[in-house]
C-alpha positions as CSV (number, residue, x, y, z in Angstrom):
1,M,118.9,86.8,118.9
2,P,118.0,87.2,122.7
3,T,117.4,83.8,124.7
4,Y,113.8,84.4,125.8
5,L,111.0,86.0,124.5
6,S,107.4,87.2,126.7
7,A,104.2,85.2,125.4
8,E,103.6,88.6,123.8
9,E,106.8,88.6,121.9
10,A,106.8,85.2,120.6
11,A,103.6,85.5,119.8
12,A,103.8,88.5,117.5
13,S,106.6,86.7,115.6
14,L,104.9,84.1,114.8
15,G,102.0,85.6,114.0
16,I,99.7,83.8,116.0
17,S,97.5,84.5,119.0
18,L,98.2,83.8,122.7
19,P,95.7,80.6,122.5
20,T,97.9,79.1,119.3
21,L,101.2,79.8,121.2
22,Y,99.8,77.7,124.4
23,A,98.6,74.7,121.8
24,Y,102.4,75.1,120.3
25,V,103.8,74.9,123.7
26,S,101.2,71.3,124.7
27,R,102.9,69.9,120.9
28,G,106.1,70.6,122.1
29,L,107.5,72.7,119.4
30,V,108.4,75.7,121.7
31,R,109.8,75.5,125.0
32,S,109.0,77.4,127.7
33,E,109.9,77.8,131.4
34,G,109.1,79.7,134.4
35,D,110.5,83.3,135.2
36,A,110.9,83.8,138.7
37,A,111.3,87.5,138.3
38,T,108.4,88.4,136.6
39,R,106.5,85.1,137.8
40,K,105.4,84.7,134.0
41,R,106.4,82.4,131.7
42,R,108.8,83.0,128.8
43,Y,109.9,81.5,125.8
44,L,112.8,80.1,124.0
45,A,113.7,82.6,121.2
46,E,115.2,80.1,119.2
47,D,112.4,77.3,119.2
48,V,110.4,80.7,118.1
49,W,112.9,80.9,114.8
50,L,113.0,77.5,114.4
51,L,109.2,77.5,113.6
52,N,109.0,81.1,111.9
53,E,112.3,79.5,109.8
54,R,110.1,76.5,109.1
55,K,107.1,78.6,107.9
56,Q,109.4,80.1,104.8
57,G,110.8,76.5,104.2
58,R,107.3,75.6,103.3
59,R,106.6,79.0,101.3
60,D,110.2,79.2,99.6
61,P,112.0,75.6,99.8
62,Q,114.7,76.9,98.1
63,H,115.3,79.4,100.4
64,A,115.8,77.5,103.4
65,A,118.1,75.1,101.8
66,R,120.4,77.7,101.0
67,N,120.5,79.2,104.4
68,A,120.9,76.1,106.5
69,L,124.3,75.9,106.1
70,H,124.5,79.2,107.2
71,W,125.4,80.1,110.9
72,G,122.6,80.0,113.0
73,M,120.2,77.5,111.3
74,P,120.7,74.2,113.0
75,V,121.4,70.9,110.7
76,L,122.2,68.3,112.9
77,E,121.5,66.7,115.8
78,S,124.7,67.0,118.8
79,R,124.7,66.3,122.4
80,L,128.2,67.9,122.9
81,S,127.7,71.2,123.7
82,L,125.4,74.3,124.0
83,I,125.2,78.0,124.4
84,H,122.4,79.1,126.6
85,D,121.8,82.1,128.7
86,G,125.0,83.2,127.6
87,R,127.0,80.7,128.6
88,L,128.7,77.4,127.1
89,Y,127.8,73.7,128.7
90,Y,129.6,70.2,127.6
91,A,127.3,67.4,128.5
92,G,125.2,69.7,130.1
93,H,127.6,71.0,132.6
94,D,128.7,74.4,132.8
95,A,132.4,74.6,130.8
96,V,133.8,77.5,133.5
97,E,133.3,75.3,136.0
98,L,134.6,72.2,134.4
99,A,138.1,74.1,133.3
100,G,138.1,75.5,137.3
101,K,137.9,71.4,138.3
102,H,138.8,68.7,135.8
103,P,141.8,68.2,133.1
104,I,140.8,68.4,129.8
105,E,140.9,64.1,129.6
106,A,138.0,64.3,132.2
107,V,136.4,66.2,130.1
108,A,137.3,64.2,127.1
109,S,135.4,61.3,128.8
110,L,132.8,63.5,129.4
111,L,131.9,64.1,125.8
112,W,133.3,60.7,124.4
113,R,131.5,58.5,127.0
114,G,129.1,61.0,128.7
115,E,130.8,61.0,132.1
116,L,133.9,62.4,133.4
117,G,136.7,60.1,134.6
118,P,140.1,59.4,133.3
119,L,141.3,58.7,129.7
120,A,143.1,55.3,129.0
121,A,147.0,55.8,128.7
122,E,146.8,54.6,125.0
123,P,149.9,53.5,123.0
124,V,151.0,55.2,120.1
125,G,152.5,52.6,118.6
126,I,155.8,54.0,116.2
127,G,159.1,53.8,117.1
128,A,161.4,56.3,118.2
129,A,163.4,56.7,115.6
130,E,160.3,56.8,113.5
131,W,159.2,59.8,115.6
132,R,162.1,61.9,115.7
133,A,162.7,61.7,111.7
134,A,158.9,62.9,111.2
135,A,159.3,65.6,113.9
136,R,162.3,66.5,111.9
137,L,159.5,67.3,109.0
138,A,157.0,69.2,111.2
139,E,158.8,71.4,112.6
140,R,159.3,73.2,109.7
141,L,155.5,73.7,109.2
142,P,153.2,76.5,110.5
143,P,151.6,74.7,113.3
144,L,148.9,73.3,112.4
145,E,150.0,72.2,109.9
146,G,152.9,70.2,111.7
147,L,150.1,68.5,113.8
148,Q,148.3,67.1,110.7
149,L,151.2,65.7,108.9
150,W,151.4,63.4,112.0
151,L,147.9,62.1,111.3
152,P,148.4,60.0,108.7
153,V,151.7,58.9,109.9
154,L,150.0,57.7,113.3
155,A,147.2,56.3,111.0
156,A,150.0,53.5,109.7
157,H,150.5,52.6,113.1
158,D,147.5,51.9,114.4
159,P,145.5,48.4,113.7
160,L,142.7,50.0,115.3
161,A,142.3,52.7,112.9
162,Y,139.5,51.6,110.7
163,D,137.5,49.8,113.3
164,L,134.7,52.6,113.7
165,R,133.1,50.8,116.8
166,P,132.5,53.4,119.6
167,E,134.8,51.7,122.1
168,S,137.9,51.6,119.7
169,V,137.0,55.3,118.2
170,R,137.2,56.2,121.8
171,R,140.8,54.5,122.0
172,V,142.0,56.0,119.2
173,G,140.6,59.1,120.1
174,A,143.2,59.0,123.3
175,R,146.0,58.2,121.2
176,I,145.8,61.1,119.1
177,L,144.8,63.3,122.1
178,R,148.4,62.5,123.7
179,A,150.3,61.9,120.1
180,L,149.8,65.6,119.2
181,A,150.2,66.7,122.5
182,A,153.6,65.7,122.6
183,A,154.2,66.3,119.1
184,A,153.3,69.7,119.5
185,V,155.9,70.4,121.8
186,G,158.6,68.2,120.2
187,V,158.7,65.0,123.0
188,L,158.0,61.1,122.9
189,P,154.3,60.4,123.3
190,S,153.7,59.7,127.2
191,A,150.9,58.3,129.6
192,E,151.7,62.3,131.4
193,P,148.7,64.2,131.5
194,V,147.9,66.5,128.2
195,A,148.4,69.3,130.2
196,R,151.9,68.7,132.2
197,V,153.3,67.9,128.9
198,F,153.0,71.8,127.7
199,Q,153.9,72.8,131.0
200,R,156.9,70.4,131.4
201,R,158.7,72.4,127.7
202,W,157.6,75.2,128.2
203,L,157.3,75.8,132.2
204,P,159.7,73.0,133.2
205,R,160.1,75.3,137.1
206,E,156.4,76.0,137.2
207,A,154.8,72.9,137.9
208,S,151.5,75.0,139.2
209,L,151.0,76.5,135.8
210,A,150.1,73.3,134.1
211,R,146.4,73.8,135.8
212,L,145.8,77.3,133.9
213,L,147.2,75.2,130.6
214,D,144.3,72.7,131.0
215,A,142.0,74.9,131.8
216,A,142.3,77.0,128.8
217,M,142.0,73.9,126.6
218,V,139.2,72.9,128.6
219,L,137.6,75.9,127.8
220,Y,138.6,75.8,123.9
221,A,137.4,71.4,124.0
222,D,134.6,72.1,121.7
223,N,132.0,75.4,120.8
224,G,129.0,73.9,118.7
225,L,128.8,73.3,114.8
226,N,131.6,75.3,114.4
227,P,133.4,74.8,110.3
228,S,136.1,72.6,111.8
229,S,133.4,70.4,113.6
230,F,131.7,70.7,111.0
231,S,134.2,69.9,108.6
232,A,134.9,66.4,110.7
233,R,131.5,65.4,110.7
234,C,131.4,66.0,106.7
235,V,134.5,63.1,107.0
236,A,132.9,60.8,110.0
237,S,129.8,60.6,108.1
238,A,131.6,59.1,104.7
239,G,132.9,56.3,107.0
240,S,136.8,58.0,107.3
241,T,138.9,57.0,110.5
242,P,138.7,59.1,113.6
243,Y,142.3,60.4,112.0
244,A,140.9,61.7,109.1
245,V,138.6,63.0,110.8
246,V,141.3,65.5,113.2
247,A,142.8,66.2,110.1
248,A,139.5,67.7,108.6
249,G,138.9,69.5,111.5
250,L,142.7,70.8,111.2
251,A,142.3,71.7,107.7
252,A,139.5,74.0,108.4
253,L,141.1,75.3,111.9
254,Q,143.9,76.5,109.4
255,G,141.2,79.2,107.5
256,V,141.9,83.0,108.8
257,K,138.3,83.0,109.5
258,H,138.6,80.2,112.0
259,G,141.8,79.4,114.0
260,G,143.3,82.6,112.3
261,A,141.4,84.5,115.3
262,C,144.6,83.8,117.6
263,E,147.0,85.3,115.2
264,R,144.6,88.1,114.5
265,A,144.2,88.9,118.1
266,A,147.9,88.6,118.9
267,G,148.9,91.7,115.9
268,L,146.2,93.6,118.3
269,L,148.3,93.2,121.1
270,D,151.5,93.8,119.3
271,E,149.8,97.2,118.3
272,A,148.9,97.8,121.8
273,R,152.4,97.6,122.5
274,D,153.9,99.7,120.0
275,A,151.4,102.6,120.2
276,R,151.2,105.4,123.0
277,S,148.5,103.4,124.4
278,A,145.6,101.1,124.0
279,R,143.2,103.4,123.4
280,D,145.2,105.1,120.3
281,A,145.9,101.4,119.2
282,V,142.2,100.3,118.9
283,G,141.2,103.8,117.8
284,A,143.5,103.4,115.2
285,R,141.7,100.2,113.7
286,L,139.0,102.1,113.6
287,R,140.1,105.2,111.3
288,R,140.9,102.4,109.4
289,G,137.7,100.7,109.0
290,E,139.3,97.5,110.8
291,T,137.3,95.2,113.5
292,L,139.1,94.3,116.6
293,P,140.1,91.0,116.4
294,G,139.1,88.9,119.7
295,F,136.1,90.6,120.4
296,G,132.5,90.3,119.6
297,H,131.7,87.1,119.2
298,P,128.2,86.5,117.8
299,Q,127.2,83.8,120.0
300,Y,127.5,85.6,123.4
301,G,126.1,88.8,123.1
302,E,127.1,89.7,126.9
303,G,130.5,88.5,126.7
304,D,132.4,85.3,126.1
305,P,132.3,83.7,130.0
306,R,135.1,81.1,128.8
307,A,137.5,84.8,128.2
308,A,136.5,86.5,131.1
309,Y,137.2,83.2,133.6
310,L,140.4,82.9,132.0
311,L,141.7,86.6,131.9
312,E,140.8,86.6,135.5
313,L,142.7,82.8,136.5
314,I,146.1,84.8,134.3
315,A,145.6,88.5,136.8
316,A,145.5,86.6,139.8
317,Q,149.0,84.3,138.5
318,R,150.6,87.3,137.6
319,P,148.6,90.6,139.1
320,K,152.1,92.6,138.3
321,S,152.5,91.0,134.7
322,A,153.7,94.0,132.0
323,E,151.2,91.6,129.7
324,V,148.4,91.4,132.1
325,A,147.9,95.1,132.2
326,R,148.5,95.0,128.5
327,A,145.5,93.0,127.8
328,R,143.3,94.7,130.2
329,A,143.9,97.9,129.0
330,V,142.7,96.6,125.3
331,V,139.6,95.2,126.8
332,A,138.5,98.6,128.5
333,A,139.4,100.5,125.2
334,A,137.3,97.8,123.1
335,R,134.5,98.0,125.5
336,E,134.8,102.3,125.4
337,A,135.1,102.3,122.0
338,L,132.4,99.4,120.7
339,G,131.1,98.0,124.0
340,E,132.5,94.6,122.6
341,H,133.8,91.9,124.9
342,P,136.8,90.0,124.6
343,T,136.5,86.3,123.3
344,I,138.6,83.3,124.1
345,D,141.2,83.4,121.6
346,F,142.2,86.9,123.1
347,A,142.2,85.4,126.7
348,V,144.2,82.3,125.7
349,V,146.6,84.8,123.5
350,A,147.3,87.2,126.4
351,L,147.4,83.9,128.4
352,C,150.8,82.7,126.4
353,R,151.7,85.8,126.5
354,T,151.9,87.0,130.0
355,L,153.5,82.8,130.5
356,A,156.1,83.8,127.8
357,L,154.8,80.8,125.4
358,P,156.3,80.4,122.2
359,P,154.4,82.1,119.8
360,A,152.7,79.4,118.1
361,A,151.7,78.4,121.7
362,P,147.8,79.4,121.7
363,L,147.1,77.8,118.1
364,L,149.0,74.3,119.6
365,L,147.2,74.5,122.6
366,L,143.8,75.1,120.5
367,G,145.0,72.4,118.1
368,V,145.3,69.6,120.4
369,A,142.4,70.9,122.6
370,R,139.6,70.8,119.8
371,V,140.9,66.4,119.1
372,V,138.3,66.1,121.6
373,G,135.5,68.0,120.1
374,W,136.1,66.5,116.8
375,I,136.2,62.8,117.7
376,G,133.3,63.7,120.0
377,H,131.4,64.9,116.7
378,G,132.6,61.8,114.8
379,L,131.6,59.8,117.9
380,E,128.3,60.8,117.3
381,Q,128.1,60.9,113.5
382,Y,129.3,57.2,113.2
383,Q,126.3,56.0,115.3
384,E,124.1,58.0,113.4
385,G,124.7,56.0,110.2
386,R,124.4,58.6,107.6
387,T,126.4,60.5,105.3
388,I,126.1,64.5,105.3
389,R,125.2,65.0,101.4
390,P,123.4,68.0,100.6
391,R,122.7,68.9,97.1
392,A,124.1,71.8,95.3
393,R,121.4,73.9,92.8
394,Y,123.0,74.2,89.6
395,A,123.4,78.0,88.5
396,G,125.9,77.0,85.4
397,A,125.7,76.9,81.6
398,R,122.4,75.1,80.6
399,P,123.8,72.2,78.1
400,A,122.8,72.8,74.7
């Protein structure tokens, strides 16, 4: 969907005259703004699409209800993230610019409080012996399931877990963020910045690389109402604890259509390493009728700006790396074959390969970073105070 339409395009799409379109604008039904290039007004395509959906809903309510839960149809209000003109914004701030200047803790403060700032170093409240016992269980599980195991353990030691007032939820969110970062790399929780926790464990001799890990997490923090964020909101709407909210997000993230994108992108890079060239690897996938994982994000038609920025950072840090050269070759081959651009998942996998991080690193960075978005969605839903409870249209056998 284009971001903007001309007056003529908007009116034609709605099946109305231009004066009626201007009346819709004056009533706030369609937003418009000036276009410096053409000196004409342009109209937000999403608003036009929504008006058409409402018309369809009045004609066919069941059709509208069915489509409300599929991609593209806004069903909830949120002040957290917005994709506009091909850019991602957190509470009005460009996410890429934030990634270049601020750590994940500051972005958490922005999404939880509405302003950039530090997060308190909240104590976790679990002893070292218990921590190590839980760690032994978690290390036997896949990355995201291992993070999920910690949440009921942490909740059982947190007296604030059931206090759903905003300030308490923010404090609990800070505890979860720090605890899961420590759990992800097998160390005890501390007051250290989250990126520093990862860097000390994975790259102990290269403190400067913490900024790359921070950038990846900031870019991963939220991306609208995806399956994990919607799951988190549903759980929050039931009045469950922030620990349960994050557990729900992690459960959805484990799906092959969500967090599984990282593992599939890693597979593509493996194929490019083993083939004669990246072009051969891409061509082999296309001949098998397969997609290119890590390419073609539906919400970023002109390319995911998060991926472009992160790939630039990696290349600047390791300009002679074979992994950087391979990632660039795959990007070029995908663009030549399909005109597709890389997504953030491909870029994070490339980052982790370039820095020789553990195979689980992309999923661990994703799982910890998304805590920020899930807690933000939970906060909004707690304050909304309503239960998310759509109805199903029964299509089974009728009673005798």
